C-alpha positions as CSV (number, residue, x, y, z in Angstrom):
1,X,37.0,-31.3,103.5
2,X,36.2,-34.5,105.4
3,X,32.7,-34.3,107.0
4,X,32.4,-35.2,110.7
5,X,29.2,-37.1,109.7
6,X,31.4,-39.9,108.3
7,X,31.6,-41.1,111.9
8,X,27.9,-41.8,111.9
9,X,26.9,-45.5,112.1
10,X,27.0,-47.3,108.7
11,X,28.6,-44.4,106.9
12,X,30.5,-45.4,103.8
13,X,32.7,-42.6,102.3
14,X,32.0,-41.4,98.7
15,X,34.7,-41.4,96.1
16,X,35.8,-39.1,93.3
17,X,34.4,-35.5,93.2
18,X,32.1,-36.3,96.2
19,X,34.9,-37.5,98.4
20,X,34.6,-36.1,101.9
21,X,30.9,-37.0,102.6
22,X,29.0,-40.2,102.9
23,X,28.0,-42.2,99.8
24,X,25.4,-43.9,101.9
25,X,24.7,-45.0,105.5
26,X,24.1,-48.7,104.8
27,X,20.8,-48.8,103.0
28,X,20.7,-46.9,99.7
29,X,17.0,-47.6,98.9
30,X,15.7,-46.7,102.3
31,X,17.6,-43.5,102.1
32,X,16.1,-42.7,98.8
33,X,12.6,-43.4,100.0
34,X,13.1,-41.2,103.0
35,X,14.2,-38.3,100.8
36,X,11.3,-38.9,98.4
37,X,8.9,-38.8,101.4
38,X,10.4,-35.5,102.7
39,X,12.3,-36.8,105.7
40,X,15.9,-36.8,106.6
41,X,18.8,-34.7,105.2
42,X,21.8,-34.9,102.9
43,X,25.3,-33.8,104.0
44,X,26.6,-31.7,101.1
45,X,29.4,-30.1,103.2
46,X,32.0,-30.9,100.6
47,X,30.5,-28.3,98.2
48,X,32.1,-24.9,97.8
49,X,30.5,-21.9,99.4
50,X,31.1,-18.5,97.9
51,X,29.6,-15.1,99.1
52,X,29.4,-11.8,97.4
53,X,28.7,-8.7,99.5
54,X,28.6,-4.9,98.9
55,X,26.3,-2.4,97.4
56,X,26.9,-3.4,93.8
57,X,26.8,-7.2,94.3
58,X,23.6,-7.8,92.3
59,X,24.2,-5.3,89.5
60,X,27.8,-6.6,89.1
61,X,26.9,-10.2,89.1
62,X,24.1,-9.4,86.6
63,X,26.9,-8.5,84.1
64,X,28.7,-11.8,84.5
65,X,26.0,-14.5,84.9
66,X,23.6,-16.0,82.5
67,X,20.7,-15.3,85.0
68,X,18.8,-12.0,85.6
69,X,19.9,-11.1,89.1
70,X,20.0,-7.3,89.1
71,X,16.7,-7.1,91.0
72,X,16.8,-10.5,92.7
73,X,14.4,-10.3,95.7
74,X,15.9,-11.3,99.0
75,X,15.2,-14.9,99.8
76,X,14.4,-16.0,96.2
77,X,16.5,-18.9,95.0
78,X,17.9,-19.0,91.5
79,X,20.7,-20.7,89.6
80,X,23.1,-19.3,87.1
81,X,26.0,-20.2,84.8
82,X,29.3,-18.6,83.8
83,X,30.1,-19.4,80.2
84,X,33.3,-19.2,78.2
85,X,33.6,-16.8,75.3
86,X,32.4,-19.6,73.1
87,X,29.3,-20.2,75.2
88,X,30.6,-23.4,76.9
89,X,29.6,-24.0,80.5
90,X,32.4,-23.3,83.0
91,X,30.7,-22.8,86.3
92,X,27.2,-23.4,87.8
93,X,26.1,-21.4,90.8
94,X,23.1,-22.1,93.1
95,X,22.2,-18.7,94.5
96,X,20.2,-16.8,97.1
97,X,20.5,-13.2,98.3
98,X,19.7,-12.5,102.0
99,X,19.3,-8.8,101.6
100,X,23.0,-8.0,102.3
101,X,25.0,-10.9,100.8
102,X,24.6,-13.3,97.8
103,X,25.3,-16.9,98.9
104,X,26.1,-19.5,96.4
105,X,27.1,-23.2,96.6
106,X,29.1,-24.7,93.8
107,X,30.7,-28.0,92.8
108,X,33.4,-29.3,95.1
109,X,36.8,-27.8,94.3
110,X,35.5,-25.3,91.8
111,X,35.3,-22.3,94.1
112,X,38.9,-21.2,93.8
113,X,38.7,-20.9,90.0
114,X,35.3,-19.2,90.3
115,X,36.6,-16.7,92.8
116,X,39.7,-16.0,90.6
117,X,37.4,-15.2,87.7
118,X,35.1,-13.0,89.7
119,X,38.0,-11.1,91.2
120,X,39.5,-10.5,87.7
121,X,36.2,-8.8,86.7
122,X,35.6,-6.5,89.7
123,X,37.1,-3.3,88.3
124,X,35.5,-0.4,90.2
125,X,32.4,-2.2,91.4
126,X,31.7,-2.2,95.2
127,X,31.6,-6.0,95.7
128,X,33.5,-8.3,97.9
129,X,34.0,-12.0,97.0
130,X,34.9,-14.5,99.7
131,X,35.4,-18.3,100.0
132,X,33.3,-19.3,102.9
133,X,33.7,-23.1,102.5
134,X,35.8,-23.4,105.6
135,X,33.1,-21.7,107.7
136,X,29.8,-22.9,106.2
137,X,28.5,-26.3,105.2
138,X,25.6,-27.0,102.8
139,X,22.9,-29.3,104.2
140,X,20.0,-30.3,102.0
141,X,16.5,-30.9,103.3
142,X,14.2,-32.6,100.8
143,X,10.9,-31.1,99.6
144,X,8.2,-31.6,102.2
145,X,10.6,-31.7,105.1
146,X,9.3,-30.2,108.3
147,X,12.7,-30.0,110.0
148,X,13.3,-26.7,111.8
149,X,15.9,-24.3,110.5
150,X,18.0,-22.5,113.2
151,X,17.5,-18.8,113.4
152,X,19.9,-16.8,111.3
153,X,20.7,-19.6,108.9
154,X,20.6,-18.6,105.2
155,X,18.2,-20.9,103.3
156,X,17.9,-21.5,99.6
157,X,14.4,-23.0,98.9
158,X,13.4,-24.6,95.6
159,X,10.9,-27.1,94.4
160,X,13.4,-29.8,95.2
161,X,13.9,-28.8,98.8
162,X,15.9,-26.4,101.0
163,X,19.7,-25.9,100.9
164,X,20.9,-24.6,104.3
165,X,24.2,-22.6,104.6
166,X,24.9,-23.9,108.1
167,X,27.8,-22.8,110.2
168,X,30.2,-25.6,109.9
169,X,30.7,-25.7,113.7
170,X,27.0,-26.6,114.0
171,X,26.9,-29.4,111.5
172,X,27.0,-32.3,113.9
173,X,24.6,-30.8,116.5
174,X,22.0,-29.7,113.9
175,X,21.9,-33.0,111.9
176,X,21.4,-35.0,115.1
177,X,17.9,-33.4,115.2
178,X,17.2,-33.3,111.4
179,X,16.1,-36.9,110.9
180,X,17.8,-39.9,109.4
181,X,20.9,-39.1,107.2
182,X,20.9,-40.0,103.5
183,X,24.0,-40.3,101.4
184,X,25.1,-38.5,98.3
185,X,24.0,-41.6,96.2
186,X,20.4,-41.2,97.3
187,X,20.6,-37.5,96.5
188,X,22.0,-38.3,93.0
189,X,19.3,-40.9,92.3
190,X,16.6,-38.3,92.9
191,X,18.6,-35.8,90.8
192,X,18.7,-38.2,87.9
193,X,15.0,-39.0,88.2
194,X,14.3,-35.2,88.1
195,X,16.5,-34.8,85.0
196,X,18.6,-32.2,86.7
197,X,22.1,-31.8,85.1
198,X,25.2,-31.4,87.2
199,X,28.4,-29.6,86.3
200,X,31.2,-32.1,85.5
201,X,28.8,-35.0,85.1
202,X,26.4,-33.8,82.4
203,X,28.9,-31.3,81.1
204,X,32.2,-31.6,79.2
205,X,34.5,-28.9,77.7
206,X,32.1,-28.1,74.9
207,X,28.7,-28.3,76.6
208,X,26.3,-25.4,75.9
209,X,23.2,-24.6,78.0
210,X,20.7,-25.6,75.3
211,X,21.9,-29.2,75.3
212,X,20.9,-29.6,79.0
213,X,17.6,-27.8,78.9
214,X,18.9,-24.9,81.0
215,X,17.3,-22.1,79.1
216,X,14.8,-20.5,81.4
217,X,16.1,-22.2,84.6
218,X,19.7,-21.0,84.6
219,X,19.8,-18.8,81.4
220,X,17.6,-15.7,81.0
221,X,17.1,-14.8,77.4
222,X,16.0,-11.2,78.0
223,X,18.9,-9.8,79.9
224,X,22.0,-7.8,79.0
225,X,25.3,-8.9,77.7
226,X,27.5,-11.5,79.3
227,X,30.4,-13.6,78.2
228,X,29.1,-16.3,75.8
229,X,25.8,-14.7,75.1
230,X,26.4,-14.6,71.3
231,X,26.4,-18.4,71.2
232,X,23.3,-18.6,73.4
233,X,21.4,-16.2,71.2
234,X,22.6,-17.8,67.9
235,X,21.5,-21.3,68.9
236,X,18.2,-20.0,70.3
237,X,17.3,-17.9,67.2
238,X,19.0,-19.7,64.3
239,X,19.7,-23.3,65.0
240,X,19.7,-26.3,67.3
241,X,22.3,-27.6,69.8
242,X,24.5,-30.4,68.5
243,X,23.6,-32.7,71.4
244,X,20.6,-33.3,73.7
245,X,20.2,-34.6,77.2
246,X,18.2,-37.9,77.5
247,X,16.9,-40.0,80.4
248,X,17.7,-43.7,80.0
249,X,15.9,-46.8,81.4
250,X,18.7,-49.4,81.6
251,X,18.4,-53.2,81.3
252,X,17.9,-54.3,84.9
253,X,19.5,-57.7,84.4
254,X,23.0,-56.2,84.2
255,X,25.0,-56.4,87.4
256,X,27.1,-53.3,86.8
257,X,25.9,-49.8,85.9
258,X,27.6,-48.2,82.9
259,X,30.2,-45.7,84.2
260,X,30.4,-42.0,83.3
261,X,31.7,-41.7,79.8
262,X,30.5,-45.1,78.6
263,X,29.8,-44.8,74.9
264,X,26.3,-45.1,73.5
265,X,25.5,-46.7,70.2
266,X,22.4,-47.6,68.2
267,X,21.3,-51.1,69.2
268,X,20.6,-52.0,65.6
269,X,24.2,-51.3,64.5
270,X,25.7,-53.7,67.0
271,X,28.9,-53.4,69.0
272,X,30.9,-52.0,66.1
273,X,28.4,-49.1,65.5
274,X,29.6,-45.6,65.8
275,X,29.3,-43.7,69.0
276,X,26.3,-41.3,69.2
277,X,26.8,-40.1,72.8
278,X,27.9,-41.1,76.3
279,X,26.5,-41.8,79.7
280,X,26.8,-38.9,82.1
281,X,25.3,-40.3,85.4
282,X,23.9,-43.7,86.1
283,X,22.1,-44.7,89.4
284,X,20.0,-47.4,90.9
285,X,16.6,-45.9,91.7
286,X,14.4,-47.4,94.4
287,X,11.3,-47.4,92.1
288,X,12.6,-47.1,88.6
289,X,15.5,-49.5,88.8
290,X,18.8,-48.7,86.9
291,X,18.5,-45.4,85.1
292,X,20.8,-42.8,83.7
293,X,21.3,-39.4,82.1
294,X,23.2,-39.2,78.9
295,X,24.1,-36.8,76.1
296,X,23.4,-38.0,72.6
297,X,23.6,-36.4,69.2
298,X,20.5,-34.3,68.5
299,X,19.4,-36.2,65.4
300,X,19.2,-39.6,67.2
301,X,15.6,-40.8,66.7
302,X,13.7,-40.5,69.9
303,X,12.3,-44.0,69.6
304,X,15.7,-45.6,68.8
305,X,16.9,-48.5,70.9
306,X,20.2,-47.8,72.4
307,X,23.2,-49.6,73.9
308,X,25.2,-48.0,76.7
309,X,28.3,-50.1,76.5
310,X,26.9,-53.6,76.8
311,X,23.7,-52.5,78.5
312,X,20.4,-52.1,76.6
313,X,18.7,-48.8,77.1
314,X,15.4,-47.1,76.2
315,X,15.4,-43.3,76.1
316,X,13.0,-40.7,77.4
317,X,13.2,-37.2,75.9
318,X,14.5,-34.5,78.2
319,X,15.6,-31.9,75.6
320,X,13.6,-31.9,72.4
321,X,15.6,-32.7,69.2
């Protein structure tokens, strides 16, 4: 869905999966600084919005998600995954329950497949699933923001800020009073700095939660069965994941950032060395310069010098080897 905020002065449309909202509004670093200082907002109205209502909503979702939600208090934010039978990540949900309805925002374009799966698992449970993307827009207020939230708007509050499920009809009028807009690129730069993985960027068809450090944040180890739990338990108790998420400091002299999927090699092996991983997200950060997240093989030494394509890179550990 194309956001009306693309008509704001300086707005440059994002491409790819984030198409429909602004990549930036003319000054990427200023927008990052504003978010880091707790001012402004990010238009995330392209994200899918899914609700689950009914008496059994929490107990039912508890059976399907990786997170413990059967007794989720109203207003408490959480995040959860849906895994394949082999434990690979298929969906990521960012949740809050308002006392009557569970609200979740998901990656753009994934809501239909998510809803289809949920509907297939309803059986006799008293739960109603709905796609509310056409009615509600997600707006992000950064941590520290003092922007007012309209009465009745559902809010998902985390350490990184507040996600508002705003009636789509109110998007333009609310954001006029919410401070300076920041584009999705500024939001992504802070996400990378915070080492927060994103579905479809830090994941591929074989990613398991341990590789991204999601145990504890999106995966609860003391809850009942769910699809893919055997893989989670086996890796947790008996082994290590085959890959691990790392944070990369990239050579700032390079003009271009390595794109998603760029192969990573050990610098000592030269351009003909074997691939040991790939770049998942690369950004230009207003303080750190060019940085990235990447997935590398677990046994890559933590002090190894790396090459992301033609760009030299130094790694910081996110997930322990």
